N, C-alpha and C positions, 0 to 999 in steps of 0.2 A: 269823393268821400273816403276818408282814411279808415283803414281797418283798426281794430283794437290794438294789434301788435304795433302798427305804425304810430298810433297815438302814444302808446307806452314807451316806445323808443325815444320819444322827444323829452321824456321826463328825466330828471337827474338820476344817476345810478342809485343813490341812497333812497330816493322815493320808490324806485322800481323794486328794490330789495324789500322795503316795507310792504309794498303791495303784494309781492310774491309770498312773503311770510304770512300775511293776513289771509290770503287766498288759501294757502295750505291749511291754516287753522280752521277756516270755514269748511273746507272740504272734509277735514278729518272729523268734524262734528256729525251728530245725527241730523239728517235732513229729510224732508219729504222730497218727492220727485220734483215738485214745483220749486222748492227752495234750492235744490241742487241745480236745476236748469237756470234759475236766476243767478246763482253764484257763478255759474259758468258764462254768464252774460249772454244768454240766448233767449230770444222771444219764442213764444209758441209757434209763430209763423215760420221762423227760421228752423226750428226743430221739426216742424211738419214737413218742410221742404227736404230736409236732410233724410227723414224717414220715408218720404214718398207717400205721405198721408195728408188728410185735411187737418187744419188747425183744431177743429172741433174734436178730432180723435185724440190729439195730444192733451187737450183739456180733460177728456174722459179718462185717459190713462192716469193723469196726475191726481184725479179724484178717487181712483180705485184704491181699495185696501188689500186686494188680493189679485196679483198679477201672475201670468204665466212667466216662467223663467226666461223663455225666448223673447217675450215682450220687454221685460226688464233689461235683458242683455242688449237688445236692439236700441233701446232708449239710452242706455249708458254709452254704448258705442257711438250713437248719434251725437253725443256731447263730447266725443273724443276720448272716452275712457274705456276701461276694461272691467267687466263684472267678474269678481272673484268671490266664490262662496266658501265660507268657513264654518266649521262646526266647532263649538266651544263647549268644553265640559269642565266641571269644577275640579276634577281630579286628574286632568291630563292637559297637555299642550294643545292649542288649537290645531285642527286638521283642515287642510285645504281640500275641498271636494272637487273631484274631476269626473269626467264621463258623461256630462250632460251635453249630448250631441245637439248641434244646431239643427233646427227644423228647416228643411229646404222647402221653399215656397214653390 
């Protein structure tokens, strides 16, 4: 079974560029956790294996409206990303927040 990268590598360069551009646009939009996972072409089962939890827990996380930052960070990292927290004010430039230590299990 071919991986996504292997499948993409068989497409013409022009098509791969269009896919990459569309992917970037989708990721830049506001998304729910479920939409983001799907845009990253991950199933709940694959996400659960990556996080070391059951599929049902991934489903519960995606339905929640209030997450711990550590849970959100783990989920984003499980998709291959990095969580960056920003504070935005109407009269100032956005500020990147730091100092949220990883909770060690």
